C-alpha positions in Angstrom: 206.9 -55.1 272.8 208.4 -51.9 274.2 207.2 -50.3 277.4 205.7 -47.4 275.5 203.7 -49.8 273.3 202.4 -51.8 276.4 201.1 -48.7 278.1 199.7 -47.1 274.9 197.6 -50.2 274.3 196.2 -49.9 277.9 195.6 -46.2 277.3 193.7 -46.9 274.2 191.6 -49.4 276.1 191.1 -46.9 278.9 189.9 -44.2 276.4 186.5 -45.9 276.2 185.9 -45.3 279.9 184.1 -47.7 282.1 185.1 -50.0 284.8 188.5 -51.9 284.9 186.8 -55.1 283.6 185.6 -53.0 280.6 189.1 -51.8 280.0 190.4 -55.4 280.1 187.8 -56.5 277.5 188.9 -53.6 275.2 192.6 -54.4 275.8 191.9 -58.0 274.7 190.3 -56.9 271.5 193.1 -54.4 270.7 195.8 -56.9 271.5 194.1 -59.7 269.5 194.5 -57.5 266.4 198.3 -57.7 266.7 200.7 -60.4 265.5 201.0 -63.4 267.9 204.6 -62.4 268.6 203.5 -59.0 269.8 200.9 -60.6 272.1 203.7 -62.8 273.5 205.7 -59.6 274.0 202.8 -58.0 275.8 202.7 -61.0 278.2 206.4 -60.8 278.9 206.2 -57.1 279.5 203.1 -57.6 281.8 205.1 -60.2 283.8 207.9 -57.6 284.3 205.4 -54.9 285.3 203.8 -57.2 287.8 207.2 -58.3 289.2 208.3 -54.7 289.6 205.1 -53.9 291.6 205.4 -57.0 293.8 206.5 -54.9 296.8 205.6 -55.1 300.5 204.8 -51.4 300.7 202.3 -51.6 297.8 200.8 -54.8 299.3 200.3 -52.8 302.6 198.5 -50.1 300.6 196.3 -52.7 298.9 195.6 -54.2 302.3 194.5 -50.9 303.8 192.4 -49.8 300.8 190.7 -53.1 300.3 190.3 -54.0 304.0 192.7 -57.0 303.4 194.7 -58.5 300.6 195.5 -62.2 300.2 198.2 -63.3 297.7 195.5 -63.4 295.0 193.8 -60.2 296.2 197.1 -58.4 295.9 197.6 -59.8 292.4 194.0 -58.6 291.4 194.7 -55.2 293.0 197.7 -54.8 290.7 195.5 -55.8 287.8 193.2 -52.9 288.8 196.3 -50.7 289.2 197.4 -51.5 285.6 193.9 -50.5 284.4 194.5 -47.0 285.9 197.3 -46.3 283.4 201.0 -45.9 283.4 201.2 -42.6 285.4 199.1 -43.9 288.3 200.8 -47.3 288.2 204.4 -45.9 288.2 203.6 -43.4 291.0 202.0 -46.1 293.1 205.0 -48.4 292.7 207.4 -45.6 293.6 205.2 -44.2 296.4 202.2 -46.4 297.4 200.9 -43.7 299.7 200.3 -41.6 296.6 197.2 -43.7 296.0 195.5 -41.6 298.7 195.4 -38.8 296.1 193.1 -40.7 293.8 189.5 -39.6 294.0 188.2 -43.2 293.7 190.4 -44.3 296.6 189.3 -41.4 298.7 185.7 -42.3 298.0 186.4 -45.9 298.8 187.4 -44.8 302.3 183.7 -44.0 302.8 182.0 -46.5 300.6 184.2 -49.6 301.3 184.6 -50.2 297.6 187.4 -52.7 296.8 189.8 -52.4 293.9 190.5 -55.6 292.0 190.6 -56.6 288.3 191.6 -60.2 287.7 190.5 -59.8 284.0 193.3 -57.3 283.4 195.8 -60.1 284.3 194.4 -62.4 281.7 194.6 -60.0 278.8 197.5 -61.6 276.9 196.1 -65.1 277.3 192.6 -64.1 276.2 194.0 -62.1 273.3 196.3 -64.9 272.1 193.5 -67.4 272.2 191.2 -65.0 270.3 193.9 -64.3 267.7 195.2 -67.9 267.2 192.6 -70.3 268.7 195.5 -71.7 270.7 197.0 -71.1 274.1 199.7 -68.6 274.8 203.2 -70.3 274.8 204.7 -70.9 278.2 206.6 -68.0 279.7 210.1 -67.7 278.2 211.7 -66.6 281.4 211.1 -66.3 285.1 210.4 -62.9 286.6 212.8 -62.0 289.4 211.4 -62.8 292.9 211.1 -59.7 295.0 212.6 -59.4 298.5 209.6 -59.6 300.8 211.7 -59.6 304.0 210.3 -56.2 305.1 206.8 -57.6 305.8 205.0 -55.8 308.6 201.7 -56.5 310.3 199.3 -54.8 308.0 196.7 -54.8 310.8 199.0 -52.7 313.0 197.5 -49.2 312.7 200.5 -47.5 314.2 202.8 -49.1 311.7 200.4 -48.3 308.9 200.4 -44.6 310.0 204.2 -44.6 310.0 204.7 -46.3 306.6 201.6 -45.0 304.7 200.4 -41.9 306.5 198.0 -40.6 303.9 196.3 -44.0 303.3 196.3 -44.7 307.0 194.5 -41.4 307.6 191.7 -42.6 305.3 191.6 -46.4 306.2 193.4 -47.3 309.4 191.8 -47.6 312.8 192.1 -44.4 314.9 195.0 -44.5 317.4 194.3 -46.0 320.8 194.2 -43.5 323.6 
């Protein structure tokens, strides 16, 4: 599956509106209509997309926005991010601070809403099972491991303001005087 096909399927699922879990349900239905090899291709592409987004700065953004982000929480955050579509996803990977521009994220700074969508991560497995009544074959390759040596203390408000100024303005503790 090509990159364009991957994101077009997500866009078609998004066209029905609703919450990210609704988008995941529609993505499963759309993907299950395809050949099993295309479903496998979607899974491989999703693995690459998730590997490309496994970045410390994006993890820091998820931590600020959601008030914390464990390993699983960061994974589910990236599921939510996929459900936002290609443009938002790509912009967030390139510049995690750009998430401060999203109306939902701005609103969450007041409401405390968290952004996670575990169901989006399971789309290829659920679609394959629906289409073939069997489990998706094991991954054909290993996604490259990112370099996470640039971890910083996500609870350090000063560091958050330095690295993610727009998100920190919305979510970080005010500076100590």
